[in-house]
C-alpha positions in Angstrom: 0.0 0.0 0.0 1.4 3.4 -1.0 2.0 6.0 1.7 -0.5 8.9 1.7 -0.9 12.4 3.1 -1.4 12.1 6.8 0.5 8.8 7.2 3.7 8.5 9.3 7.0 7.8 7.5 8.1 4.2 8.3 11.2 3.8 10.4 13.8 1.9 8.3 17.5 1.8 8.5 19.2 3.0 5.3 22.6 4.5 4.5 24.0 7.9 4.1 27.6 9.2 3.6 29.5 10.2 6.7 32.9 11.6 7.2 34.4 8.0 7.2 32.1 6.6 4.5 28.6 4.9 4.5 26.8 5.2 7.8 23.4 3.8 8.9 20.7 6.3 9.4 17.2 5.7 10.8 14.4 7.3 8.8 12.6 7.7 12.1 15.4 9.8 13.4 15.9 11.7 10.1 12.2 12.9 10.1 11.6 13.3 13.9 10.9 16.8 14.9 11.9 18.3 11.5 10.3 19.4 8.3 11.9 17.4 5.6 11.6 17.5 1.8 12.4 14.0 0.4 12.6 13.4 -3.3 13.4 10.1 -4.9 14.9 9.2 -8.2 14.9 5.9 -10.1 18.7 6.0 -10.3 21.7 8.2 -9.8 23.4 9.2 -13.1 20.3 8.4 -15.2 19.4 11.1 -17.7 16.2 12.5 -16.3 17.5 12.3 -12.7 20.8 14.0 -13.6 19.6 16.5 -16.2 16.3 17.7 -14.6 15.3 16.3 -11.2 18.4 16.8 -9.1 19.4 20.1 -10.7 16.1 21.6 -9.7 16.7 20.9 -6.1 20.3 22.1 -6.2 19.3 25.4 -7.8 16.3 25.9 -5.4 17.9 24.6 -2.2 18.1 28.0 -0.6 14.5 28.9 -1.4 13.3 25.5 -0.1 15.3 25.9 3.1 14.0 29.5 3.5 10.4 28.1 3.7 11.1 26.4 7.0 12.5 23.1 5.7 15.2 21.6 7.9 16.5 18.9 5.5 16.4 18.3 1.8 17.1 14.6 1.1 17.4 12.6 -2.1 16.6 8.9 -2.0 17.7 6.3 -4.6 17.9 2.5 -4.7 21.7 2.7 -5.2 24.6 2.2 -2.9 26.1 4.9 -0.8 29.3 5.1 -2.9 27.3 5.8 -6.1 25.2 8.4 -4.3 28.4 10.1 -2.9 29.9 10.2 -6.5 26.6 11.6 -7.8 26.3 14.2 -5.1 29.8 15.5 -6.0 29.0 15.3 -9.7 25.8 17.4 -9.2 27.3 19.9 -6.8 24.6 18.8 -4.3 26.3 19.3 -1.0 23.2 20.9 0.6 21.2 17.7 -0.1 21.4 14.7 2.2 21.9 11.6 0.1 20.0 8.5 1.2 21.0 5.1 -0.2 18.3 2.5 -0.1 20.4 -0.2 -1.7 18.0 -3.1 -1.0 14.8 -1.0 -1.6 13.6 -1.7 2.0 12.5 1.9 2.7 11.1 2.3 -0.8 9.0 -0.8 -0.4 7.9 0.3 3.1 6.6 3.5 1.4 4.9 1.4 -1.3 6.7 3.4 -4.0 8.9 0.7 -5.6 9.3 0.5 -9.4 9.9 -2.8 -11.1 12.5 -1.9 -13.7 13.7 -5.5 -14.2 12.6 -5.4 -17.8 15.2 -2.7 -18.5 17.9 -4.6 -16.5 17.7 -2.2 -13.6 16.0 -4.3 -10.9 13.7 -2.9 -8.3 14.0 0.9 -8.1 12.1 3.8 -6.6 9.3 5.6 -8.4 10.1 9.2 -9.0 8.4 11.2 -6.2 8.7 14.0 -3.7 7.2 14.4 -0.4 7.1 16.9 2.4 6.9 15.6 5.9 6.5 17.4 9.2 7.7 15.5 12.3 7.5 12.3 10.3 3.9 12.9 9.0 3.4 13.3 5.2 2.0 16.7 4.2 2.5 16.4 0.5 3.2 13.5 -1.9 3.7 13.9 -5.6 4.4 10.7 -7.7 5.3 10.9 -11.4 4.6 8.1 -13.8 6.5 10.1 -16.5 8.4 13.3 -16.4 9.1 15.4 -13.3 5.9 17.4 -12.9 4.6 16.4 -9.4 8.0 15.8 -7.9 10.0 18.8 -9.1 11.6 21.3 -6.8 9.4 24.0 -8.3 6.2 22.0 -7.4 7.6 21.3 -3.9 8.2 25.0 -3.4 4.6 25.7 -4.4 3.5 23.2 -1.7 5.5 24.8 1.1 
C-alpha cells in the first residue's frame, strides 16, 4: 500500500555518507521533529535524474530551506558510494543523500518500481514528499516526467 498524506513515515535503517564513508541512518530519526523534503529518483546518473530532477533541487535549495525546511534529502535505490559520487557530480552538498540499496525503505513507502525489464532491478518511483515530524503533508508521484516531484512543485506546496 502506498503511503499517503497524513501517514507517518516508516522507520527503516538505510545508508548515508558520513565523514568516514557509509553510515546507517534511521528514517525515524531523520524525520523526527523536523520538516523534511524528500525526493526520490529511479537511479543516480540516469538522464532524467541528472539533467532535470536533481538540478532543480540544487538550484532551489536556498529557497526551499528558507520556507522552514530543515533537511532536503534525495533517495535512490543505489549504494552509498554511487550516491556520494553523484552528489559530487551534481554539486549537491546541501542535499542529504539516502542510499536504499535493498529498496527496503522504498518498499515500506509502497513506492517501488519494477525496472527488471530494463535490466535495472527494483528501483524507486520518481516522487517528492514533504513531511513534518514524520507525517506526510504532500506527496507527488510521477509516472512520467518530473511534474509532481519537481523542486518547483515542492516550493509551491511549502
